[in-house]
N, C-alpha and C positions, 0 to 999 in steps of 0.2 A: 353183555357187559356184566362182569362179576361185581357183586356188591362188597365193598370194603368197609371196615369200621374206621371212621374218621376220628383221629386223635389230634387235637390242637395242643401244642406244647404249652406248658405253663412257664411263667417267667416272673421273677421278682423285679418289677418295673423300677422300684426305688434303687435297687442294687445296680440295675442296668444303667440308670441315669448317673450313678456315682462312677461307674466304670467309664462311661462315655466322657465324663468330665476329667477324670484322673488321667486317662490315657489319650485324651484328645482324639477320640474316634467318633465316627458317625453314630448317633443314638441307635440306629437300626443294627449296625454291626455289634454294638454292645448288647442289645436285646438278644440277638441270635446267639452270641457267645454264652450268655447266662442261661438261655433256654436249653442249651446243649450241655449244661453242667460244667462249663469252664468258668469257675469262680475264683480259683486261687490266683492271687496277683502275679506270682512268678510265672505260672502257666499262661496267663493272659498276655503278659509281656513277651514271653517266648513265642506264643502263638501269633501275635501281631507283628513281631519283628521280622522284616523281610531278609535280614542279614543274620538271623539266629544261626549259631554254629552247631555242628554235630557235637553231641555231649557224651556219648557212650564210648568209653575207652575200649578198643577191641581186645585188649589183654584182660578185660574183666570176664571174658567168656571162658568157661571151663575148657581145658585142653588146648587153648589157642597157642600157648607157648610150645607145646609138643608138636602141633601142626606146623608152626613156623620153623622149628628146628629141623624137622624131617624134610620139609620142602627145600629149605636152604641147602641141606646135604645133597638132595637129588639134583639141584641146579648146579652146585659146585662140582659134582662128580659126573655130570652129564648123563645121569640115569634117565631112562625113558619114563615119562610121566603121562598118564592118561586122565583126562578130565571127562568124567561121565555125568551127563546132564539129564534133562527131561524135555519133552516135546511141546510144552506150553510156553507162553511168553516169559514166565518167570524162569523156567529152566533153560530156555534158549539164551536169554540175556545173561544169566548167571554163567553159562558155559562160555559165551563170547567174552565176558568180562575176565574170568580167570584165565582162559586160554590166551587172550591177547596180552595180559600182564606177563604170564610166564614166557610167552614168545618174546616180549620186549626185554626180558631178562636173559634171552638167548638159551632158554631151557630146551631140552629135548622133549617136546610135548606133542601129543596128539589129542584129538577131541572125538567124542562119541555121544550121539543121542539115539536112544532106542526107537524103534518103529512102534507107533501106538497100537497097530493092529496085530502084528506078528510077535512083538516082544512084550508089549504092555508097559506099565509104569515100573520104574525102579531098576536097580542093578539086577542083572540076571546071570545065571551060571554060564550061558553060552558066550556072553560078552566077556566074562572073566577069563574063560578059556582062550578067547580071541586075544585078549591082552597078553596072556602068557606066551602065545605064539608070536606076538609082536615084541617080545623081550621087554615088556613093561615091568618096571620095578616098583612103581608107586601109582596107585589108583586114588584119585580124589573125586568124590561125588559132590555134586551141587544140586540142591533142591530135592534130594532123595538120599536113601541109604540107611535111615535110622531103623528100618525093619528088615534089613538085608542080612539076616543071620546066617543062612545057608551059604550065601555068596561070599560073606566075609570069611567063613571057615575054608571055603574052596580057594580063595585068594591066598590065604596063609599056607595051605597045602602046596600051592603052586609057586611059593617063594616070593609072593608080592605083598608089600605093605599097603594098608588101606587107611585113608583119611576121609572121614565122613563130615560133610557140611550140609546141614538140613535145618528145616524150621517146622517140620511136622511134629505132632505130639509123640512123646516118648513113652514106651512101655516100662515095665519094671526092670528089664535088662537092656543092656546095650550090646550091639554087635562087637565082635572081636576086631579091634582097630587100633592103630597108633594113636589116633585122636578122634573124638566125636565132638564136633563143634555145633551145638544146638542150644539156643536160648531156653528151650523148654526142658532141658535136663534139670532134674530136681536139685542138683548140686551146682547149677550154673549161677554165679553171683551177679551176672549182668542185670541191671535194673529194667531194661527194655526187652520185652518178650515177643513183640509183635512183628519182628522183621520178616520179610519174605525170603525166599531162597536166594535171590540175587543180593538181598541186603546182607545176608550172612557171608556170601562170597565177597562182597564189598569189604566187610570187616576183616576177612582173612587177608585180602590184598593190602588193606591198611596196616594190618599187623606186620606183614612182610616188608612194608615200607617204614617200619619202626614206630608205627602209630601216628605218623603224619598224614592226615587225611585230606588236606587241601589239594595236594597234587593229584591224589586219587580221584577226588571229585571233579577236577578239571578234565581228567582223562577219561573217566568211566562213569561220571555222574549221569550221563544220558541213559546208559544201559541200566543203571540201578533204578532210575526213575521209571522207565518203561516196565521193567519186571515187577516193581512194587505196585504200579497202577494195575498191571495185568493180573496180579494175584489177588487183588481186592482185599489187601490187608488194611488194618486200621490206619487211617490217615491222620495220625497224631504223633507227637514227639519226634523221634529220630526219622521215621518214615516221611513225615511232613517236610523235614529239612532236606532229606535226600531228593524227594520229588521236586521241591521248589528249585533247588540248585540244578538238578538234572534238566528240568524244563528250560531253565535259562540257557544252559549249554546248547540244547537243541535249537532254541529260537535264535541264538546268536551265531553259532557256527556248527551246524549239524554235520555229522559224519556223512560220507558219500552215500552209504546205503540208506540211511534214514532220509536224507534229502530226496533221493530217488523214489523212495516209497511214498513220501508225502506228496511229491509231484504227481506220481501215478494215481494217487487217491484224490487229487485236486485240492490239496490242503497246504501246499507249500507257501502260498501267499498270506496265510493267516497265522497269527500267534497260536502256538500249540498250548493248550491247557490240559490239566489232568483229565477233565471231562472229554475234551475232543480227542485226546490220545486214547482214552478208553473205547471210543467209538470208531476210530480210524486206524491207528497204528496197531494196537494190541490184537484186534480181531484178525487182521491180515497176517500177523506173525503166527497167531494160533492156527489159522487156516492151513498153514503148511503142514503142521503135525496132524491135522484132522483129515486132509484130503490127499496128502502125498508124503513128502519127506520133510521133516523139520530142518534137515540140513540146508535146505534152500534158504530159509530165514537166517540160519546161522552164517551161511556164506555171505548173505547180504550185509549183515551187521559187521562182518569182518572185512568186507570189500573196501578197497581204497581207490578203485578205478571207476571213474564216473560212468563210462560207457557200459562196462560190465554190470555195474550196479543198476543202471536203468533197465537193462534186460532182465535182471533178476527181479526187480521191483514189479515190472509188468507181468512176469510169470506168476508172482505171488498174488497180485491183484486178480489175475484170472482164476487162481485157486480159490480166492475168497468169493468170487462170483459163483463159482461152481459149488462152493460150500453153501452159499445162500440158496441156490436152486435146489440142492439136495435136501437141505433143511426144510424148505418150503414144501417140497414134494412129499416128504414124510408127514409133515404137519397136516397137509391137505388130505392125505390118506387117513389120518387119524380122525379128522373132521367128518370124512365120509363114513367112517365106521360109526361115529357117534350119531350121525343122521339116521343110519339104519338100525342102530341099537342104542337109543338114547338112555336106556337104563344104566349103561356103562358110566355115564357122567355122574350118576348118583352115588357111586361107590365113594366111601370116605377117602380111600386111596385109589386113584385111578391107575390101572395097569393095562397097558396095551402092548401088543407084540406083532411081529411080522417076520417073514423070511428075508434075510439079507438087507435089512435096513442098515445104512452106513453107520458103523460103530463110532465114527469120528464126530457125528453130529447129534446122536440121540440124546446126549445131555442137554444140548441147546433146545431140542424139541420138548424135552421134559420140562424145561424152564418155561417155555411158551405155553404148555398145557396148564402149568401152575398159575401163570398170569391170567390165562383165559378163563379157567374154571375155579380158581381159588382153592384148589385142593392139592395135596401132595400127589406126585405122579411118578410112575416107573415106566420107562420106555425100554422095551426088550427087543433085541435083534437076534433072530434065530439063524443058526448056520448048521443045518442038518440036525444032529442029535444034541448039539450043545448050543447054549445061548448066553448072551451077555446083556446086562441092563444098566441103565443110568437112572438114579433116583434124585428127585429134587423135592424140597418141602417148603412150607410156609413158616413164617415167624411164629414161634411158640410151640412147634411140634417137631420132635426129633425123629426124622426118618431112619436114622441109624439105629435107634432103639427098636423101632418097628421091625426092621429087617433082621436085627439080632434076635428078636423074639421068635422068628420063624426060620432061623438059620439052618435048621435041619433039612429044609427044602433046597438049600443052596450048596454049591460046590466051593464057593469062596465069596467073601464080601469085605468091604472096607469103606471108610469114609468118616463123616462127622454129622453134626445135627441137621444141617440143611442140604447136604449133598452126599451121595454115596454111590458105590458101584457094586454090582453083584454078578455072579456067574451061576448058572444052573443048567440042569438037563432040560431040553425042550419039552419033554414029556411031563414035566412038573410045573409048567407055567400056570395052568389053570388052578392047580392046587395052591401054588404060591399066591395067586390073586385072591382066592377064597380065604386062605389062612391069614394073610396080612390084614384083610378087611374084617375078619373075625376078631383079630387082636384089637382092633379099634372100634368094635361094635358099640361098646359102652363108653367110648371116649368122646367128650364134647370137643370137637375140633375148633380151634381158634379161628376167628374171622381174619382174612387177610387185612392188613392195616394200611391205611393211608395217613401218613403223618403230615401234619401242617405245622410249619415253624411259627407262623403268626398270620393273623387276619390283616388284610390291608384294604384300604379304600382305593378303588380304581383311579381316583384323582391323583394318587401318589405315584402312579406308574410313570417313571421318567428316568433319565440318565443318572440322576443323583442316587436312586435306589440301586442301580447297577454298581456304582462306586462303593456303596456300602457292602454289597455282596462280594465284590472283588477282594475286600480286606480279609475274607475268610478263605480265599484260595490257598493251596490247591484242595479240591474236593475229592471225596472218596468215602470208603467205609469208615464209620465213626465220625465223619464230618461231611455229610452229604450236601449236595447242592441245595440251597434253601428252597423249600416249597411253601408257597403262599396261598392263603385262602381268599377267594373272591366270592362273596355270598349274595344271594338273591339277585343274580344277574339275568337280564332278559335276552333271549336269543332273537336277534333281529333278522338274521339271515344265515344261511350256510351253503357251502358248495364243495364239490370234490376237487382235489388237486392231486398232482403227482400220479397221473394215469389212474385215478380212482382209488389209490392206496391210502390217501390221507384226506383230511377235511380242513377247511377254513371256516371259522365261525365269526360272525359279526355280533358283538355283545354290547349291551348298554346298561347303564344305571343312572338315573337322573339325567343330567345333561352330558354325561361322559359316554363316549362311543369309541370302540376300538376293535381290532381284529385279533384273533388267536388261532393257532394251528393245533390240530389234534392228530399227531402222527400215529399211523397204524389203524385209524378208524375209517372204515368204509361207509359211505353214505347209506348203502342198503342195509347196514347193520346198526345205524344210528337211530335210537328209539325216540328221540325228542322232536318237537315241532317248533316252527317259528312262533314266537310269543311265549314259549315256556320260560318259567323262572327256574334257574338252576344255581347250585353251588359248584365252584370249580376249585381244584387244586392245580396250581400252575408253577412252572419255573419261568424265571425272567432271564433272558440272555441278551447279549449285545450283538446287534446285527449291523454290519457296515456295508452299505451299497452306494456305489458311485461317490465314495468319500463321505457319505452322510451316515452318522450313527443313529440308530433307532433301537427301541426296546422291542424284543421279540417275545411274545407271550406264548408259551408252549403248554398245552393242557396235559396234565397227568391223569386226572380223574374227574368225573362229573357225578353229581347226585341231584335228585329233584329238591328244590327248595321248599316244596309244599308238604313234604312228609316229615314225620318225627322219627329220627334214627332209632330211638329205643324201641318204638313199635315195630319198625321194619326188621331189626335184628332179632327181636323176640319172635316175630312171625317166621323168620327163616329157621330159627331153632325148632319151633313147633312143627313146621312143615317137614324138617328132617326126621323128626320123631314119627310123624304121621305116615310117612312113606317108608319108614324102616320096619323092623320086626318087633320093636318094643311095644309093650302094652300102654294104653292111654288111660288117663282118668276120665271120668264122665265130663268134667269141666273142660279138659283139653280137647276131647272129641267135639264138644259143643262149640268151642272157640274156633275149631277148624272147619266145621261143617257149613258149606255154602248153601244159603237158602235159594229157592227157585228163582226169586227175583234177581239175586246176584248172578246166578248162572246165566240168566237171560241177558243181563247188562254186559257181562264179560264177553259173551258170544257176539252180541251186537257190535261191540267195539272192535273186536278182532275182525269181524266180517267187513266192517266199514273202513277199517284202516288199511294202509299199505302194509305188507308183511313187516312185522316188528320183531326185534331181537328179544323174544320171550322175557320181557322185563315186567314182572308182576307189579313192581313198584310204580312203573309208569302207568299201568292200568288203574292202579289205585288213584293216582293223580287225576286221570281222565274221568274217573267216576266220582270225583270230589271227596275222596277219602284221604285221611292223614297218615295212612299206613297201618292203622289199627286193624284193618281187615286184610292185611297182607297174606296171612296164611289161608284165609278163605278164598282169596283170589287165586293163590297158587294152587290150591286144591281144585278149584273150578277149572283152571287150565289143564291140570293133570287128568282130571276126569274126562274132559272133552278130547284130549289127546288119546286117552285109553279107548274111548268109544268111536274115534275117527271123525268126530265133529269138527275138530281143527287138526292141523298138521304142521310140520316144519318143512321148510324148503331146504335146498342144498346149503344155504348159509345159516341154517339153524333158526330162521325167523318164523314166527307163527303166522298162519293164514287160515282162512276158512274155505276148504274145497267145496266145489259145487256138488250137491247131492240132493236127491228128492225124497229118500226114505226118511221116516221118522225114527228117532232114537230116544229111548227112555234113559236119561242119565242116571236115574236112581238105580239102574241095573249094574252100574259099574262096580268093579271089585273094590275100589277105594271107597266109594260111598257106602257100600255094605259094611266094610271094615269100620268106618266111623260110626255107623248106626249100631254096630255090635257093642260098642262101648257106651252108647247113650241109653 
C-alpha cells in the first residue's frame, strides 16, 4: 500500500452557512461548494441549477464563421467531405456527432478513424492521400489536427481544403487550413477554454444550426456527454451543462447502440451518472481502439438497428474483457520483475520494458504502477529495434518536462504534465532509464495526495447525505465525487469478496457499526488486523437492492490512526535519501540508524506475523511507535532484505524464511554506509 499525503480541504463555515440559507440547499452541499472554491454567487446559482442553459455562443470561437461558410458550400455543392477523428472515446463520439449531423443534412460525407498501432494519433499523410483518391474536397478533423503541419500542406497540394477542430494546446504557428477552431488559440475570444474534442465538434454543429443549441442537445447531447466524460476535462461551466443534459437524454431515450452497450454491460436498469459512465461506457468505447478497430464503436454509436446494435455491443464488451486480461497480464509481469529486482521500485521514475507488450494498454498499466507505487512510471513496449512508451505521473511533477530533458534519447515524444508518449530505439532504453532518473536525482518528489473534502461522523451516514452529494452531480475533473474522512475507526472484521479481488470490512466507532468495501484490495496484501484503529477516505454511493435504498461505503484509502503523519512523511523523505546516492549529515545518519534492539523487534514481528505488505508504518504501530522511528524501521527492513534474513513473496509481502545460519546485520552495505556518516 502506497502512503499518500492526506489533505483535508479548508472551508469558511460561516460562508457555507450563508450559501445554504440563501440558495436553500443542504448545508453539506454548501460546505462542499465553498471548499471547492465555488464562492461567486452567479457561479453557485448556475452550478446548482439543473436547468442551466449553455452560455457560450459558438460564433465566439475564432474561425467558426469561416468553417461554417466552407462546410455549407460543400453541402450545397455535394462535395465529398471526410470527417477524420481519433480512436479514443472523445474522438469516436466527436466523429459520430459530426458525421451524423452532416449525413442528416444529406451531405456527401465519409468518416475515418486511424488505427492506434499502425497509424498512431492524428492526421497522417497516408490518410490524406487516401482522401484524394476518394475525391474528397474537404477534410474536417475532430479532436486532432492542430499539429498536422505536414499533412495540411499535403492536403493543399492535392487540392483539398482542411478545417481543423481540436482542443489540444496550440503552438506558435497554426497549420495551413481554411479554419482552425480551437479554444486554446491565443486569438480565440471564447471565454470557456476547457471543451473536449467532442465539445468543439458540438459547437461547430451548433454554429451550422445558426447558433440554436437546444435541438443539437436533444439530438447529440448524449454523444457530447460521453466524449466529455471520457476525455476527463474539467467538469465545470459549459462541460457541466453538456454532460448533465446528455445524461438526461441517455437515461430517458438512449440511442439503440448505447442501450445495447448498457445492456451488455449489465447497466441498462440503472440511471447512468457521469461516474458510472466513466466506469462502464467509456472504457468499452476506448477498448475498441486499444484492442481492435475503433470503427466498431463508431458503428455502434451510428447504428439504429436493435439487433445489429446488440451484436456490436457484445463484440465490444468482449474486446473490453480482452483488454482487461491483457492489461492484468502485463501488470502481473511487471510485479514479477519487481519481486526479482526490488531495487527497480526505488527509482524516482519507474521505467519498465518488454518485447511486444500490447501498445494499446501500456498507458493503463503505467497508471496502475503510479497508483501502486506512488511514483511516475514509463511502460515501454519493444518491437524489434524500435520501441514505444507511455508515461504517467503524480500530481505536482511534470513527466513531460522530465522526458523533454532527455529527449536526445528519443525519436519522438509528446504529451502534457501528467501523461505523455515516447518513441525510442530499443537499444537506448537502459540509457533512457538512467538519464531520466539522473535528471530527478536532486528533485524531491511530491507525495501522492489523498484529498478529503470533509471529516464526517459515522452517525451521519444516511440517505440524507446522499441527497446533499447528488446536488453536485455530475462529477469529474475539477468537481470530483466527494471524498469523506472517517477517523479513528475500529476494524471489527474483514473478509474477501469477488473471488478474492476485493475486501469487505466491518467498522465501528462508539455504538455505530457498518460495512465498507475496499475494491482492488486482496486480503493477502492487507496489512491491518482486527482491532486496529484506522483513518479512512471513503466515497458514499447510493445502492438499490430489491427496491430498498442503502448507503454504500467505498474505501479509497486507509492509514493507521496511531501514527503522526508529519513523522511518517519525514521518515519517508529521510529513507529516500539514505538509500540514494546523496551524502548524509551526522544527524541524519543517526536518525536513520536502527539500534540492535529495534532490529530484533522488527525481525520478531515479521517472523511471527502472516506475510505483510511491507508497510513500515504498520510495523511502527505494532511496536508502539507513533511514526517517529519510521525511517529506522524502514532501514531495518531494508538491511534484513539485503542480508536475506527476510524476503518478499510473489505478492511483494514480507516474511521470514527458515534458515539456521547466523547473520551479522552490521555487515550490510547499508549499515556501513550509515556508520560512515556517523
